[in-house]
C-alpha positions in Angstrom: 101.7 45.1 298.6 104.0 42.0 297.6 107.1 44.2 298.6 109.5 41.5 299.9 111.5 44.0 301.9 108.6 45.5 303.8 107.1 41.8 304.4 110.5 40.6 305.8 110.8 44.0 308.1 107.4 42.9 309.7 109.0 39.7 310.7 112.6 40.7 311.8 111.9 44.0 313.4 111.8 43.5 317.5 109.2 45.1 319.5 109.9 45.7 323.0 107.6 44.0 325.4 106.0 46.4 327.9 104.4 44.0 330.3 106.4 42.2 333.0 105.8 39.0 335.0 104.9 39.7 338.4 106.8 38.1 341.2 104.6 37.5 344.3 107.1 35.5 346.1 107.0 36.4 349.8 110.3 37.4 351.3 111.8 40.2 353.2 113.0 41.6 350.2 110.1 41.4 348.2 107.2 41.9 350.6 104.9 43.8 348.3 106.1 41.8 345.0 108.2 43.4 342.2 108.0 43.2 338.5 110.4 41.0 336.9 111.1 39.9 333.4 113.8 37.3 334.4 113.2 34.0 332.6 111.1 35.8 329.8 112.2 34.6 326.4 109.3 35.9 324.3 110.6 37.6 321.2 108.0 39.9 319.2 108.1 41.6 316.2 105.8 43.7 314.0 104.2 40.7 312.6 103.0 39.8 316.3 101.8 43.7 316.8 99.6 43.3 313.7 98.2 39.8 314.5 97.7 41.1 318.2 95.7 44.1 317.0 93.0 41.8 315.6 91.6 41.3 318.9 90.6 45.1 319.2 87.8 44.7 317.2 85.4 46.2 320.2 87.3 49.2 320.2 87.4 49.7 316.6 86.0 47.2 314.0 87.7 48.8 311.0 91.1 48.2 312.7 90.7 44.5 312.6 89.6 44.3 309.2 92.7 46.3 308.1 94.9 43.9 310.3 93.4 41.2 308.6 94.4 42.4 305.5 97.9 43.6 306.5 98.3 39.9 307.7 97.3 38.4 304.2 99.7 40.9 302.6 102.5 40.0 304.7 102.3 36.4 304.5 101.3 35.9 300.4 104.5 34.9 298.6 106.7 35.2 301.8 107.2 31.5 303.2 109.1 32.8 306.2 106.2 34.8 307.5 103.6 32.1 306.9 105.7 29.6 309.0 105.9 32.5 311.5 102.5 32.7 311.9 101.6 28.9 311.5 104.1 28.4 314.5 102.2 30.4 316.8 99.5 29.2 319.1 96.2 30.3 320.5 96.0 31.8 324.2 92.3 31.9 324.7 89.2 33.0 322.8 88.0 36.5 322.9 85.1 35.7 325.4 81.2 35.8 325.6 80.4 39.0 323.9 77.0 40.4 323.9 77.0 39.8 319.8 77.8 36.1 320.2 74.9 35.8 323.0 72.4 37.4 320.4 73.6 35.0 318.0 73.2 32.2 320.2 76.5 30.7 319.8 79.7 30.5 322.1 83.4 30.1 321.4 85.9 27.6 323.1 89.4 26.7 322.4 90.6 22.9 323.2 93.9 22.1 324.7 95.5 22.0 321.2 94.3 25.6 320.6 91.7 24.6 318.2 88.8 27.1 318.2 85.2 25.5 318.2 82.1 27.7 317.5 79.0 26.0 319.4 75.4 26.4 319.8 74.5 28.0 323.0 72.4 26.0 325.4 69.3 27.7 326.2 
């Protein structure tokens, strides 16, 4: 906790990307489509991995909670990590889960990446 060296390691340690863009262009040499990572300039680090793990809440609730604590510890007193998190953009909301349905709310994200929680229409 508050170890500058470990905080910086989360931000600077690269993590390989396992998923590739799928090229479906039809050509004689590519009739079935091939995997291609050409043109991808995504750089992921340990900080991205911890942030991504927060979306695993249906599988492991405590993992999400510990990841939130880890994120707090990574950005507290570390301006570079805080700026990395601040620059990230939301991709999509988690979806319409049974828990949200029972609570009578829905979650939406606008084009700017702002998340809104709204009362579900009956």
